[in-house]
N, CA, C and O atoms as CSV, one atom per row, in Angstrom:
chain,resi,resn,atom,element,x,y,z
A,1,UNK,N,N,76.210,31.396,30.652
A,1,UNK,CA,C,75.305,30.465,30.337
A,1,UNK,C,C,74.093,31.492,29.569
A,1,UNK,O,O,73.972,32.716,29.626
A,2,UNK,N,N,73.562,30.826,29.101
A,2,UNK,CA,C,72.943,32.215,27.679
A,2,UNK,C,C,71.482,31.564,28.082
A,2,UNK,O,O,71.181,30.372,28.020
A,3,UNK,N,N,70.421,32.972,28.634
A,3,UNK,CA,C,69.278,33.192,28.503
A,3,UNK,C,C,68.312,32.747,27.252
A,3,UNK,O,O,68.107,33.327,26.186
A,4,UNK,N,N,67.915,31.804,27.639
A,4,UNK,CA,C,67.144,31.439,26.416
A,4,UNK,C,C,65.350,31.356,26.769
A,4,UNK,O,O,64.817,30.551,27.532
A,5,UNK,N,N,64.587,32.561,25.871
A,5,UNK,CA,C,63.043,32.435,26.384
A,5,UNK,C,C,62.416,32.425,25.145
A,5,UNK,O,O,62.473,33.254,24.236
A,6,UNK,N,N,61.561,30.942,25.266
A,6,UNK,CA,C,60.502,30.481,23.929
A,6,UNK,C,C,59.608,31.859,23.491
A,6,UNK,O,O,59.288,32.854,24.141
A,7,UNK,N,N,59.427,31.566,22.479
A,7,UNK,CA,C,58.427,32.684,21.989
A,7,UNK,C,C,57.160,32.018,22.149
A,7,UNK,O,O,57.241,30.832,22.470
A,8,UNK,N,N,55.687,32.642,21.959
A,8,UNK,CA,C,54.614,31.854,22.171
A,8,UNK,C,C,54.725,30.706,21.046
A,8,UNK,O,O,54.672,29.509,21.331
A,9,UNK,N,N,54.897,31.236,19.643
A,9,UNK,CA,C,54.870,29.984,19.002
A,9,UNK,C,C,55.627,28.686,19.179
A,9,UNK,O,O,55.241,27.565,18.850
A,10,UNK,N,N,56.676,28.997,19.707
A,10,UNK,CA,C,57.714,27.865,20.302
A,10,UNK,C,C,56.882,27.249,21.619
A,10,UNK,O,O,56.606,26.053,21.526
A,11,UNK,N,N,56.547,27.790,22.573
A,11,UNK,CA,C,55.335,27.557,23.608
A,11,UNK,C,C,54.336,26.420,23.218
A,11,UNK,O,O,53.906,25.326,23.583
A,12,UNK,N,N,54.213,27.635,21.975
A,12,UNK,CA,C,52.885,26.355,21.146
A,12,UNK,C,C,52.862,24.607,20.726
A,12,UNK,O,O,52.329,23.582,21.151
A,13,UNK,N,N,53.789,25.012,19.638
A,13,UNK,CA,C,54.857,23.929,19.707
A,13,UNK,C,C,54.864,22.677,20.622
A,13,UNK,O,O,54.308,21.580,20.558
A,14,UNK,N,N,55.662,23.236,21.448
A,14,UNK,CA,C,56.040,22.334,22.598
A,14,UNK,C,C,54.990,21.747,23.217
A,14,UNK,O,O,55.120,20.768,23.952
A,15,UNK,N,N,53.868,22.318,22.953
A,15,UNK,CA,C,52.831,22.307,24.225
A,15,UNK,C,C,51.945,20.875,23.180
A,15,UNK,O,O,51.482,19.806,23.579
A,16,UNK,N,N,52.004,21.495,21.700
A,16,UNK,CA,C,50.912,20.607,20.706
A,16,UNK,C,C,51.315,19.123,20.351
A,16,UNK,O,O,50.620,18.230,19.866
A,17,UNK,N,N,53.028,19.118,20.848
A,17,UNK,CA,C,54.163,17.850,20.633
A,17,UNK,C,C,53.714,16.987,22.067
A,17,UNK,O,O,53.710,15.761,21.949
A,18,UNK,N,N,53.421,17.432,23.107
A,18,UNK,CA,C,53.179,16.911,24.326
A,18,UNK,C,C,51.968,16.173,24.251
A,18,UNK,O,O,51.656,15.027,24.574
A,19,UNK,N,N,51.460,16.986,23.817
A,19,UNK,CA,C,50.064,16.243,24.142
A,19,UNK,C,C,49.757,14.966,23.024
A,19,UNK,O,O,49.372,13.814,23.226
A,20,UNK,N,N,50.074,15.636,21.862
A,20,UNK,CA,C,50.013,14.169,21.032
A,20,UNK,C,C,51.062,13.308,20.999
A,20,UNK,O,O,51.326,12.757,19.931
A,21,UNK,N,N,51.494,13.162,21.645
A,21,UNK,CA,C,52.978,12.254,22.305
A,21,UNK,C,C,52.414,11.556,23.624
A,21,UNK,O,O,52.815,10.468,24.039
A,22,UNK,N,N,51.314,12.425,24.292
A,22,UNK,CA,C,50.396,11.743,25.215
A,22,UNK,C,C,49.480,10.813,24.554
A,22,UNK,O,O,49.201,9.689,24.971
A,23,UNK,N,N,49.028,11.378,23.473
A,23,UNK,CA,C,47.653,10.518,23.219
A,23,UNK,C,C,48.485,9.528,22.483
A,23,UNK,O,O,48.000,8.398,22.450
A,24,UNK,N,N,49.764,9.715,21.814
A,24,UNK,CA,C,49.737,8.329,20.681
A,24,UNK,C,C,50.477,7.232,21.994
A,24,UNK,O,O,50.291,6.066,21.647
A,25,UNK,N,N,51.257,7.312,23.393
A,25,UNK,CA,C,51.258,6.783,24.018
A,25,UNK,C,C,50.002,6.156,24.985
A,25,UNK,O,O,50.282,5.125,25.596
A,26,UNK,N,N,49.087,6.533,25.101
A,26,UNK,CA,C,47.912,5.948,25.375
A,26,UNK,C,C,47.408,5.480,24.026
A,26,UNK,O,O,48.167,4.613,23.592
A,27,UNK,N,N,46.568,5.696,23.341
A,27,UNK,CA,C,46.894,4.513,21.941
A,27,UNK,C,C,47.611,3.275,21.367
A,27,UNK,O,O,47.190,2.348,20.675
A,28,UNK,N,N,48.992,3.592,21.941
A,28,UNK,CA,C,50.206,2.410,21.943
A,28,UNK,C,C,49.115,1.199,22.929
A,28,UNK,O,O,48.544,0.201,22.489
A,29,UNK,N,N,49.115,1.770,24.432
A,29,UNK,CA,C,48.528,0.856,25.356
A,29,UNK,C,C,47.341,0.535,25.317
A,29,UNK,O,O,47.058,-0.498,25.924
A,30,UNK,N,N,46.389,1.165,24.716
A,30,UNK,CA,C,45.000,0.690,24.038
A,30,UNK,C,C,45.035,-0.368,22.818
A,30,UNK,O,O,44.132,-1.184,22.630
A,31,UNK,N,N,46.271,-0.247,21.953
A,31,UNK,CA,C,46.477,-1.032,20.695
A,31,UNK,C,C,46.706,-2.326,21.531
A,31,UNK,O,O,45.881,-3.234,21.631
A,32,UNK,N,N,47.792,-2.298,22.051
A,32,UNK,CA,C,48.542,-3.249,22.790
A,32,UNK,C,C,47.258,-4.495,23.515
A,32,UNK,O,O,47.084,-5.674,23.206
A,33,UNK,N,N,46.453,-3.539,24.670
A,33,UNK,CA,C,45.311,-4.368,24.938
A,33,UNK,C,C,44.436,-5.179,24.283
A,33,UNK,O,O,43.957,-6.275,24.574
A,34,UNK,N,N,44.209,-3.900,22.637
A,34,UNK,CA,C,43.484,-4.659,21.974
A,34,UNK,C,C,43.431,-5.888,21.445
A,34,UNK,O,O,42.484,-6.674,21.411
A,35,UNK,N,N,44.914,-6.030,20.890
A,35,UNK,CA,C,45.636,-6.694,20.328
A,35,UNK,C,C,45.998,-8.294,21.224
A,35,UNK,O,O,45.839,-9.409,20.728
A,36,UNK,N,N,46.394,-8.069,22.313
A,36,UNK,CA,C,45.935,-9.030,23.168
A,36,UNK,C,C,44.968,-9.526,23.963
A,36,UNK,O,O,45.172,-10.278,24.916
A,37,UNK,N,N,43.873,-9.110,23.581
A,37,UNK,CA,C,42.291,-9.301,23.705
A,37,UNK,C,C,41.818,-10.467,22.756
A,37,UNK,O,O,41.298,-11.569,22.927
A,38,UNK,N,N,42.216,-9.758,21.730
A,38,UNK,CA,C,42.045,-10.217,20.287
A,38,UNK,C,C,42.699,-11.535,19.861
A,38,UNK,O,O,42.219,-12.482,19.238
A,39,UNK,N,N,43.465,-11.412,20.176
A,39,UNK,CA,C,44.435,-13.447,20.368
A,39,UNK,C,C,43.805,-14.342,20.990
A,39,UNK,O,O,43.475,-15.488,20.684
A,40,UNK,N,N,43.583,-13.359,22.416
A,40,UNK,CA,C,42.711,-14.430,23.162
A,40,UNK,C,C,41.833,-15.006,22.479
A,40,UNK,O,O,41.859,-16.237,22.490
A,41,UNK,N,N,41.016,-14.468,21.854
A,41,UNK,CA,C,40.018,-14.817,21.580
A,41,UNK,C,C,39.790,-15.830,20.157
A,41,UNK,O,O,38.952,-16.712,19.971
A,42,UNK,N,N,40.936,-15.298,19.216
A,42,UNK,CA,C,41.379,-15.987,18.296
A,42,UNK,C,C,41.086,-17.848,18.897
A,42,UNK,O,O,40.275,-18.773,18.852
A,43,UNK,N,N,42.580,-17.402,19.488
A,43,UNK,CA,C,42.777,-18.842,19.980
A,43,UNK,C,C,41.919,-19.747,21.361
A,43,UNK,O,O,42.193,-20.839,21.859
A,44,UNK,N,N,40.918,-18.858,21.651
A,44,UNK,CA,C,39.824,-19.707,22.104
A,44,UNK,C,C,38.774,-20.465,20.644
A,44,UNK,O,O,38.022,-21.436,20.728
A,45,UNK,N,N,39.018,-19.776,19.637
A,45,UNK,CA,C,38.330,-19.573,18.656
A,45,UNK,C,C,39.244,-21.055,17.779
A,45,UNK,O,O,38.698,-22.127,17.519
A,46,UNK,N,N,40.466,-20.759,17.519
A,46,UNK,CA,C,40.891,-21.595,16.364
A,46,UNK,C,C,42.413,-22.582,17.157
A,46,UNK,O,O,43.186,-23.329,16.557
A,47,UNK,N,N,42.412,-22.275,18.417
A,47,UNK,CA,C,43.856,-22.928,19.033
A,47,UNK,C,C,45.303,-22.228,19.307
A,47,UNK,O,O,45.651,-21.637,18.285
A,48,UNK,N,N,45.968,-22.142,20.037
A,48,UNK,CA,C,47.136,-21.823,20.085
A,48,UNK,C,C,47.709,-21.239,19.044
A,48,UNK,O,O,47.797,-21.882,17.998
A,49,UNK,N,N,48.279,-19.730,19.132
A,49,UNK,CA,C,49.159,-19.347,18.165
A,49,UNK,C,C,50.600,-19.976,18.222
A,49,UNK,O,O,50.699,-20.447,19.356
A,50,UNK,N,N,51.545,-20.160,17.655
A,50,UNK,CA,C,52.512,-20.730,17.850
A,50,UNK,C,C,53.722,-19.893,18.416
A,50,UNK,O,O,54.454,-20.303,19.317
A,51,UNK,N,N,53.880,-18.397,17.644
A,51,UNK,CA,C,55.157,-18.351,17.125
A,51,UNK,C,C,54.828,-16.729,17.523
A,51,UNK,O,O,53.601,-16.635,17.533
A,52,UNK,N,N,55.347,-15.619,17.803
A,52,UNK,CA,C,55.370,-13.904,17.564
A,52,UNK,C,C,55.117,-13.986,16.026
A,52,UNK,O,O,54.080,-13.503,15.571
A,53,UNK,N,N,55.884,-14.485,15.346
A,53,UNK,CA,C,55.984,-14.673,13.713
A,53,UNK,C,C,54.694,-14.837,13.527
A,53,UNK,O,O,53.947,-13.884,13.307
A,54,UNK,N,N,54.200,-16.358,13.614
A,54,UNK,CA,C,52.874,-16.608,13.056
A,54,UNK,C,C,51.679,-15.476,13.701
A,54,UNK,O,O,50.702,-15.287,12.977
A,55,UNK,N,N,51.723,-14.891,14.741
A,55,UNK,CA,C,51.076,-13.980,15.146
A,55,UNK,C,C,51.326,-12.592,14.379
A,55,UNK,O,O,50.285,-11.952,14.227
A,56,UNK,N,N,51.778,-12.358,14.179
A,56,UNK,CA,C,52.191,-10.870,13.064
A,56,UNK,C,C,51.422,-11.627,11.452
A,56,UNK,O,O,50.469,-11.240,10.774
A,57,UNK,N,N,52.223,-12.659,11.319
A,57,UNK,CA,C,51.436,-12.799,10.087
A,57,UNK,C,C,49.977,-12.765,10.142
A,57,UNK,O,O,49.363,-12.069,9.333
A,58,UNK,N,N,49.315,-13.518,11.105
A,58,UNK,CA,C,47.995,-13.641,11.142
A,58,UNK,C,C,47.384,-12.056,11.684
A,58,UNK,O,O,46.154,-12.087,11.704
A,59,UNK,N,N,47.812,-11.031,12.015
A,59,UNK,CA,C,47.889,-9.536,12.289
A,59,UNK,C,C,47.333,-8.837,10.958
A,59,UNK,O,O,46.317,-8.180,10.728
A,60,UNK,N,N,48.412,-9.248,10.184
A,60,UNK,CA,C,48.400,-8.864,8.482
A,60,UNK,C,C,47.678,-9.223,7.387
A,60,UNK,O,O,47.284,-8.576,6.417
A,61,UNK,N,N,47.546,-10.605,7.773
A,61,UNK,CA,C,46.840,-11.191,6.595
A,61,UNK,C,C,45.183,-11.906,7.198
A,61,UNK,O,O,44.355,-12.103,6.310
A,62,UNK,N,N,44.877,-12.170,8.291
A,62,UNK,CA,C,43.632,-12.643,8.556
A,62,UNK,C,C,43.095,-12.119,8.457
A,62,UNK,O,O,43.774,-11.135,8.165
A,63,UNK,N,N,41.498,-11.629,8.435
A,63,UNK,CA,C,40.373,-11.349,8.179
A,63,UNK,C,C,40.126,-10.971,10.080
A,63,UNK,O,O,40.015,-9.794,10.423
A,64,UNK,N,N,40.092,-11.666,10.726
A,64,UNK,CA,C,40.084,-11.910,11.964
A,64,UNK,C,C,40.420,-10.603,12.429
A,64,UNK,O,O,39.851,-9.947,13.301
A,65,UNK,N,N,41.558,-10.264,11.638
A,65,UNK,CA,C,41.964,-8.883,12.804
A,65,UNK,C,C,42.151,-7.820,11.999
A,65,UNK,O,O,42.955,-6.893,12.101
A,66,UNK,N,N,41.325,-8.047,11.187
A,66,UNK,CA,C,41.298,-6.509,10.218
A,66,UNK,C,C,40.756,-5.608,10.417
A,66,UNK,O,O,40.923,-4.643,9.671
A,67,UNK,N,N,39.619,-5.518,11.822
A,67,UNK,CA,C,39.257,-4.488,12.445
A,67,UNK,C,C,40.329,-3.615,12.836
A,67,UNK,O,O,40.076,-2.414,12.930
A,68,UNK,N,N,41.095,-3.893,12.996
A,68,UNK,CA,C,42.171,-3.683,14.298
A,68,UNK,C,C,43.540,-2.218,13.001
A,68,UNK,O,O,44.570,-1.578,13.209
A,69,UNK,N,N,42.572,-2.430,11.811
A,69,UNK,CA,C,43.489,-1.908,11.221
A,69,UNK,C,C,43.738,0.141,11.066
A,69,UNK,O,O,44.698,0.881,10.850
A,70,UNK,N,N,42.035,0.352,11.367
A,70,UNK,CA,C,42.438,1.841,11.727
A,70,UNK,C,C,42.910,2.416,13.010
A,70,UNK,O,O,43.334,3.571,13.028
A,71,UNK,N,N,42.862,1.641,14.158
A,71,UNK,CA,C,43.530,2.186,14.958
A,71,UNK,C,C,45.497,2.068,14.720
A,71,UNK,O,O,46.215,2.988,15.112
A,72,UNK,N,N,45.934,1.114,14.205
A,72,UNK,CA,C,47.322,0.843,13.406
A,72,UNK,C,C,47.271,2.648,12.618
A,72,UNK,O,O,47.924,3.615,13.011
A,73,UNK,N,N,46.494,2.620,11.699
A,73,UNK,CA,C,46.629,3.481,11.266
A,73,UNK,C,C,46.649,5.020,11.353
A,73,UNK,O,O,47.148,5.886,10.635
A,74,UNK,N,N,45.900,5.051,12.535
A,74,UNK,CA,C,45.657,6.332,13.457
A,74,UNK,C,C,47.089,6.572,14.194
A,74,UNK,O,O,47.437,7.739,14.378
A,75,UNK,N,N,47.960,5.469,14.636
A,75,UNK,CA,C,48.742,5.649,15.480
A,75,UNK,C,C,50.139,5.925,14.309
A,75,UNK,O,O,50.968,6.747,14.699
A,76,UNK,N,N,50.354,5.362,13.132
A,76,UNK,CA,C,50.658,5.931,11.898
A,76,UNK,C,C,50.813,7.316,11.825
A,76,UNK,O,O,51.809,8.017,12.001
A,77,UNK,N,N,49.458,7.642,11.484
A,77,UNK,CA,C,49.235,8.941,11.367
A,77,UNK,C,C,49.826,9.915,12.291
A,77,UNK,O,O,50.279,10.988,11.890
A,78,UNK,N,N,49.831,9.462,13.851
A,78,UNK,CA,C,50.566,10.736,14.690
A,78,UNK,C,C,51.979,10.335,14.438
A,78,UNK,O,O,52.596,11.295,13.976
A,79,UNK,N,N,52.662,9.352,14.560
A,79,UNK,CA,C,53.731,8.967,14.064
A,79,UNK,C,C,54.364,10.314,13.139
A,79,UNK,O,O,55.012,11.254,13.600
A,80,UNK,N,N,53.928,10.074,11.563
A,80,UNK,CA,C,54.023,11.249,10.456
A,80,UNK,C,C,53.678,12.712,11.281
A,80,UNK,O,O,54.456,13.663,11.206
A,81,UNK,N,N,52.910,12.747,11.762
A,81,UNK,CA,C,53.189,14.392,12.249
A,81,UNK,C,C,54.431,14.487,13.286
A,81,UNK,O,O,55.568,14.866,13.003
A,82,UNK,N,N,54.101,14.187,14.168
A,82,UNK,CA,C,55.301,14.106,15.018
A,82,UNK,C,C,56.692,14.054,14.470
A,82,UNK,O,O,57.565,14.632,15.118
A,83,UNK,N,N,57.033,13.408,13.307
A,83,UNK,CA,C,58.130,13.109,12.944
A,83,UNK,C,C,58.414,14.195,11.784
A,83,UNK,O,O,59.511,14.702,11.547
A,84,UNK,N,N,57.356,14.414,11.197
A,84,UNK,CA,C,57.619,15.764,10.463
A,84,UNK,C,C,58.234,16.481,10.292
A,84,UNK,O,O,58.520,16.924,11.404
A,85,UNK,N,N,58.970,17.259,9.237
A,85,UNK,CA,C,59.350,18.575,8.709
A,85,UNK,C,C,58.952,19.611,9.055
A,85,UNK,O,O,59.494,20.585,9.578
A,86,UNK,N,N,57.695,19.326,8.665
A,86,UNK,CA,C,56.529,20.757,8.881
A,86,UNK,C,C,56.402,20.435,10.340
A,86,UNK,O,O,56.275,19.284,10.758
A,87,UNK,N,N,56.452,21.769,11.278
A,87,UNK,CA,C,55.933,22.299,12.126
A,87,UNK,C,C,54.296,21.480,12.488
A,87,UNK,O,O,53.565,21.074,11.584
A,88,UNK,N,N,53.914,21.348,14.153
A,88,UNK,CA,C,52.592,20.760,13.911
A,88,UNK,C,C,51.675,22.095,13.989
A,88,UNK,O,O,52.220,23.121,14.396
A,89,UNK,N,N,50.827,22.116,13.759
A,89,UNK,CA,C,49.948,23.232,13.696
A,89,UNK,C,C,48.734,22.726,14.407
A,89,UNK,O,O,48.402,21.547,14.285
A,90,UNK,N,N,47.875,23.791,15.343
A,90,UNK,CA,C,47.174,23.418,16.300
A,90,UNK,C,C,45.711,23.186,15.124
A,90,UNK,O,O,44.674,23.019,15.767
A,91,UNK,N,N,45.529,23.160,13.790
A,91,UNK,CA,C,44.592,22.708,13.401
A,91,UNK,C,C,44.889,21.197,12.981
A,91,UNK,O,O,44.120,20.235,12.969
A,92,UNK,N,N,46.050,21.269,12.688
A,92,UNK,CA,C,46.575,19.485,12.643
A,92,UNK,C,C,46.284,18.757,13.502
A,92,UNK,O,O,45.630,17.731,13.318
A,93,UNK,N,N,46.812,19.234,14.861
A,93,UNK,CA,C,46.684,18.450,16.020
A,93,UNK,C,C,45.381,18.572,16.371
A,93,UNK,O,O,45.005,17.643,17.085
A,94,UNK,N,N,44.677,19.271,16.158
A,94,UNK,CA,C,42.879,19.280,16.516
A,94,UNK,C,C,42.506,18.296,15.694
A,94,UNK,O,O,41.691,17.530,16.209
A,95,UNK,N,N,42.903,17.977,14.288
A,95,UNK,CA,C,42.133,16.670,13.355
A,95,UNK,C,C,42.315,15.965,14.055
A,95,UNK,O,O,41.331,15.539,14.661
A,96,UNK,N,N,43.688,15.408,14.404
A,96,UNK,CA,C,44.114,14.233,14.992
A,96,UNK,C,C,43.891,13.788,16.745
A,96,UNK,O,O,44.068,12.820,17.484
A,97,UNK,N,N,43.595,14.620,16.778
A,97,UNK,CA,C,42.850,14.598,18.141
A,97,UNK,C,C,40.650,13.878,18.148
A,97,UNK,O,O,39.934,13.067,18.735
A,98,UNK,N,N,40.572,15.072,16.912
A,98,UNK,CA,C,38.906,14.659,16.547
A,98,UNK,C,C,38.864,13.056,15.883
A,98,UNK,O,O,37.925,12.287,16.091
A,99,UNK,N,N,39.609,12.844,15.365
A,99,UNK,CA,C,39.933,11.629,14.272
A,99,UNK,C,C,40.367,10.101,15.423
A,99,UNK,O,O,40.129,8.957,15.037
A,100,UNK,N,N,40.957,10.367,16.696
A,100,UNK,CA,C,40.939,9.677,17.515
A,100,UNK,C,C,39.678,9.607,18.653
A,100,UNK,O,O,39.525,8.536,19.241
A,101,UNK,N,N,38.812,10.697,18.952
A,101,UNK,CA,C,37.973,10.550,19.490
A,101,UNK,C,C,36.592,9.854,18.886
A,101,UNK,O,O,35.704,9.266,19.502
A,102,UNK,N,N,36.718,10.119,17.485
A,102,UNK,CA,C,35.265,9.638,16.302
A,102,UNK,C,C,36.146,7.961,16.517
A,102,UNK,O,O,35.397,7.090,16.958
A,103,UNK,N,N,37.355,7.592,16.287
A,103,UNK,CA,C,37.242,6.371,16.163
A,103,UNK,C,C,37.348,5.357,17.274
A,103,UNK,O,O,37.570,4.155,17.125
A,104,UNK,N,N,37.125,6.117,18.607
A,104,UNK,CA,C,37.210,5.430,19.546
A,104,UNK,C,C,35.826,5.661,20.278
A,104,UNK,O,O,35.723,5.993,21.459
A,105,UNK,N,N,34.885,5.461,19.494
A,105,UNK,CA,C,33.295,5.851,19.972
A,105,UNK,C,C,32.850,4.228,19.446
A,105,UNK,O,O,32.691,3.763,18.317
A,106,UNK,N,N,32.775,3.838,20.331
A,106,UNK,CA,C,31.978,1.945,20.355
A,106,UNK,C,C,30.677,2.068,19.893
A,106,UNK,O,O,30.025,2.895,20.530
A,107,UNK,N,N,30.017,1.446,18.883
A,107,UNK,CA,C,28.711,1.286,19.324
A,107,UNK,C,C,28.276,-0.393,18.942
A,107,UNK,O,O,28.619,-1.043,17.955
A,108,UNK,N,N,27.358,-0.836,20.158
A,108,UNK,CA,C,26.935,-1.872,19.550
A,108,UNK,C,C,26.093,-2.250,18.414
A,108,UNK,O,O,26.314,-3.386,17.994
A,109,UNK,N,N,25.029,-1.470,17.711
A,109,UNK,CA,C,24.885,-1.683,16.393
A,109,UNK,C,C,25.636,-1.010,15.561
A,109,UNK,O,O,24.924,-0.350,14.805
A,110,UNK,N,N,26.922,-0.859,15.327
A,110,UNK,CA,C,27.396,-0.019,14.350
A,110,UNK,C,C,28.374,-1.546,13.298
A,110,UNK,O,O,28.115,-2.734,13.104
A,111,UNK,N,N,29.392,-0.708,12.921
A,111,UNK,CA,C,30.005,-1.825,11.821
A,111,UNK,C,C,31.494,-1.355,12.304
A,111,UNK,O,O,31.903,-0.444,13.025
A,112,UNK,N,N,32.020,-2.256,11.671
A,112,UNK,CA,C,33.851,-2.545,11.090
A,112,UNK,C,C,34.196,-2.324,12.676
A,112,UNK,O,O,33.509,-2.834,13.561
A,113,UNK,N,N,35.125,-1.658,12.882
A,113,UNK,CA,C,35.776,-0.736,14.208
A,113,UNK,C,C,35.224,-0.897,15.437
A,113,UNK,O,O,35.508,-1.728,16.299
A,114,UNK,N,N,34.140,0.253,15.448
A,114,UNK,CA,C,33.233,0.653,16.496
A,114,UNK,C,C,32.572,-0.662,16.602
A,114,UNK,O,O,32.776,-0.790,17.809
A,115,UNK,N,N,32.110,-1.448,16.368
A,115,UNK,CA,C,30.915,-2.399,16.804
A,115,UNK,C,C,32.271,-3.520,17.369
A,115,UNK,O,O,32.030,-4.064,18.447
A,116,UNK,N,N,33.191,-3.758,16.924
A,116,UNK,CA,C,34.285,-4.727,17.341
A,116,UNK,C,C,35.051,-4.083,18.612
A,116,UNK,O,O,35.664,-4.797,19.406
A,117,UNK,N,N,34.972,-2.737,18.735
A,117,UNK,CA,C,35.587,-2.464,19.662
A,117,UNK,C,C,34.879,-2.334,21.000
A,117,UNK,O,O,35.290,-2.452,22.154
A,118,UNK,N,N,33.421,-1.993,20.369
A,118,UNK,CA,C,32.523,-2.227,21.476
A,118,UNK,C,C,32.794,-4.103,22.285
A,118,UNK,O,O,33.076,-4.424,23.439
A,119,UNK,N,N,32.588,-4.791,21.271
A,119,UNK,CA,C,32.977,-6.339,21.665
A,119,UNK,C,C,33.867,-6.238,23.051
A,119,UNK,O,O,33.607,-6.650,24.182
A,120,UNK,N,N,35.092,-5.485,22.501
A,120,UNK,CA,C,36.007,-5.673,23.370
A,120,UNK,C,C,36.235,-5.137,24.742
A,120,UNK,O,O,36.708,-5.754,25.695
A,121,UNK,N,N,35.798,-3.800,24.702
A,121,UNK,CA,C,35.212,-3.468,26.013
A,121,UNK,C,C,34.183,-4.282,26.879
A,121,UNK,O,O,33.975,-4.139,28.084
A,122,UNK,N,N,33.598,-5.143,26.036
A,122,UNK,CA,C,32.697,-5.818,26.878
A,122,UNK,C,C,33.399,-7.113,27.550
A,122,UNK,O,O,32.718,-7.873,28.237
A,123,UNK,N,N,34.090,-7.229,27.442
A,123,UNK,CA,C,34.512,-8.622,27.737
A,123,UNK,C,C,36.003,-8.790,27.974
A,123,UNK,O,O,36.382,-9.961,28.009
A,124,UNK,N,N,36.808,-7.964,28.121
A,124,UNK,CA,C,38.042,-7.308,28.631
A,124,UNK,C,C,38.262,-6.194,29.389
A,124,UNK,O,O,38.176,-5.095,28.841
A,125,UNK,N,N,38.554,-6.282,30.653
A,125,UNK,CA,C,38.214,-5.203,31.777
A,125,UNK,C,C,40.063,-4.628,30.932
A,125,UNK,O,O,39.921,-3.533,30.388
A,126,UNK,N,N,40.882,-4.934,30.857
A,126,UNK,CA,C,42.409,-4.392,30.532
A,126,UNK,C,C,42.001,-3.984,29.185
A,126,UNK,O,O,43.127,-3.594,28.875
A,127,UNK,N,N,41.484,-3.813,28.398
A,127,UNK,CA,C,40.578,-3.099,27.020
A,127,UNK,C,C,39.656,-1.682,27.737
A,127,UNK,O,O,39.925,-0.531,27.392
A,128,UNK,N,N,38.866,-1.912,28.477
A,128,UNK,CA,C,38.527,-0.880,29.234
A,128,UNK,C,C,39.453,0.129,29.952
A,128,UNK,O,O,39.607,1.310,29.640
A,129,UNK,N,N,40.132,-0.642,31.122
A,129,UNK,CA,C,40.667,0.113,31.438
A,129,UNK,C,C,41.990,1.214,30.458
A,129,UNK,O,O,42.226,2.351,30.867
A,130,UNK,N,N,42.531,0.789,29.514
A,130,UNK,CA,C,43.282,1.096,28.353
A,130,UNK,C,C,42.467,2.880,28.110
A,130,UNK,O,O,42.814,4.058,28.191
A,131,UNK,N,N,41.202,2.057,27.774
A,131,UNK,CA,C,40.369,3.171,26.324
A,131,UNK,C,C,39.734,4.246,27.974
A,131,UNK,O,O,39.054,5.209,27.622
A,132,UNK,N,N,39.902,4.131,29.446
A,132,UNK,CA,C,39.698,5.277,30.362
A,132,UNK,C,C,40.973,5.914,30.200
A,132,UNK,O,O,40.937,7.120,30.445
A,133,UNK,N,N,42.219,5.403,29.818
A,133,UNK,CA,C,43.307,6.379,29.878
A,133,UNK,C,C,43.026,7.044,28.898
A,133,UNK,O,O,42.707,8.217,29.098
A,134,UNK,N,N,43.051,6.484,27.413
A,134,UNK,CA,C,43.298,7.283,26.376
A,134,UNK,C,C,41.513,8.074,26.887
A,134,UNK,O,O,41.473,9.252,27.242
A,135,UNK,N,N,41.084,7.787,26.868
A,135,UNK,CA,C,39.747,9.267,27.091
A,135,UNK,C,C,40.234,10.381,27.696
A,135,UNK,O,O,40.075,11.493,27.193
A,136,UNK,N,N,40.993,10.152,29.047
A,136,UNK,CA,C,41.633,11.212,30.004
A,136,UNK,C,C,42.603,11.766,29.697
A,136,UNK,O,O,42.907,12.787,30.313
A,137,UNK,N,N,43.449,11.267,28.605
A,137,UNK,CA,C,44.632,11.979,28.319
A,137,UNK,C,C,44.116,12.847,26.796
A,137,UNK,O,O,44.357,13.969,26.349
A,138,UNK,N,N,43.422,11.850,26.387
A,138,UNK,CA,C,42.459,12.832,25.229
A,138,UNK,C,C,41.920,14.377,25.907
A,138,UNK,O,O,42.295,15.481,25.513
A,139,UNK,N,N,41.152,14.164,26.786
A,139,UNK,CA,C,40.552,15.493,27.521
A,139,UNK,C,C,41.424,16.473,27.831
A,139,UNK,O,O,41.256,17.668,27.586
A,140,UNK,N,N,42.300,16.013,28.337
A,140,UNK,CA,C,43.332,16.819,29.052
A,140,UNK,C,C,44.242,17.555,27.885
A,140,UNK,O,O,44.486,18.761,27.858
A,141,UNK,N,N,44.803,16.337,26.696
A,141,UNK,CA,C,45.091,17.279,25.146
A,141,UNK,C,C,44.202,18.345,25.071
A,141,UNK,O,O,44.628,19.498,25.128
A,142,UNK,N,N,42.576,18.006,24.903
A,142,UNK,CA,C,41.966,18.954,24.421
A,142,UNK,C,C,41.615,19.921,25.337
A,142,UNK,O,O,40.690,20.697,25.095
A,143,UNK,N,N,42.395,19.975,26.600
A,143,UNK,CA,C,41.953,20.964,27.309
A,143,UNK,C,C,42.996,22.076,27.594
A,143,UNK,O,O,42.852,23.193,28.090
A,144,UNK,N,N,44.251,21.334,27.058
A,144,UNK,CA,C,45.303,22.125,26.933
A,144,UNK,C,C,45.379,22.931,26.190
A,144,UNK,O,O,45.787,24.074,26.395
A,145,UNK,N,N,44.735,22.156,24.503
A,145,UNK,CA,C,44.442,22.492,23.271
A,145,UNK,C,C,43.393,24.079,23.471
A,145,UNK,O,O,43.563,25.160,22.906
A,146,UNK,N,N,42.702,23.822,24.121
A,146,UNK,CA,C,41.635,24.883,24.563
A,146,UNK,C,C,42.813,26.285,25.299
A,146,UNK,O,O,43.107,27.425,24.938
A,147,UNK,N,N,43.057,25.718,26.043
A,147,UNK,CA,C,43.452,27.105,26.865
A,147,UNK,C,C,44.438,27.675,26.226
A,147,UNK,O,O,44.568,28.785,26.742
A,148,UNK,N,N,45.303,27.521,25.285
A,148,UNK,CA,C,46.878,27.432,24.370
A,148,UNK,C,C,45.252,28.590,23.283
A,148,UNK,O,O,45.667,29.747,23.328
A,149,UNK,N,N,44.520,28.593,22.877
A,149,UNK,CA,C,43.690,28.822,22.148
A,149,UNK,C,C,43.160,30.146,22.246
A,149,UNK,O,O,42.250,30.504,21.498
């Protein structure tokens, strides 16, 4: 059996990948909570959505759900970084973590995502729990990043 040790650069890549994957997982859970919360609000206003296909169609075409696009795009950007042929860099990971932190800053007086996000946090405990988990994961990823620097 071969004894294979990892170089500091390889260890940094592994840590970056693990941190980014953990943030992605937390964001997916938050995204799901937001989708379910927004679906409930939509159905309260307009009636039951009949099928999963109809819901998917509403998600992609109805202005009611358009505010969710920034978090969907962020998850896609993280996926691209994780699946990319280029190695993850500390700068690239930091940029994605900063983008996540900036996006998930709810404001009652804001516009677009930040205002809708604040409203979802006010009305739905599942969104609050998913937000808290994401915030913890972000702090952990940020702390690991600082230790490695």
